C-alpha positions, -999 to +999 in steps of 0.1 A: -042-104-300-062-089-270-042-111-245-009-096-256-024-060-253-035-068-217-002-082-209+017-051-222-006-028-205+001-042-169+024-020-149+058-032-141+058-039-102+088-030-082+090-057-054+114-040-029+096-011-011+065-019-031+046+006-009+063+034-029+049+048-061+050+022-088+059+028-125+031+042-146+010+046-113-009+078-116-007+106-090-045+101-082-039+062-080-010+066-056-028+092-036-055+067-031-031+039-022-016+061+004-048+065+022-057+031+018-022+019+031-021+043+060-054+032+073-038+003+091-044-032+097-081-029+096-081-013+063-107-014+035-112+007+005-147+021+019-132+030+052-103+048+035-125+068+012-148+078+043-116+088+062-104+108+034-138+126+032-144+115-004-177+106-021-187+070-018-188+069-057-150+067-058-151+032-045-152+018-081-122+035-093-103+027-061-111-009-066-099-009-100-067+008-089-065-015-061-064-045-085-043-030-111-014-020-087-017-048-062-026-029-030-032-058-009+003-071-015+019-037-013+002-031+022+014-066+034+050-055+023+045-022+042+030-036+073+058-062+075+084-032+070+067-013+097+069-044+120+105-048+113+111-011+124+090-017+157+110-050+165+143-032+159+131-003+182+121-026+209+154-048+207+173-014+208+156-004+239+161-038+255+197-036+249+198-001+265+180-014+295+204-045+298+233-020+299+223-003+330 
C-alpha cells in the first residue's frame, strides 16, 4: 500500500524544457532550483546556497527538492539547451564573416 502512495506522490515530470517550473513544484523549490541551475557547470547545492546568501541549514531541504524534482537531469537539459544557443550564435557569426 505504501508503494502505491509513493508512486502517486511523485510529481509529473515534463521532459521538454525541463528547466522550467514543473507541475506541483512549489515556488520555494523552484526558486532554489533556479539558483542551483544558474550557478553553472561547477554547481553544487552548497555553493548555490552560499551564493544566494542563505543559511547553510537550507542544504537538507534543497537536497530533498533536488531528488524530488530531478535537478541534475534538468540542469543537464538546460546546459545542453544553452550550448545549442551558443553554437547557433557562433554558426550565424561564421556565416556573416563568410559573406564578406
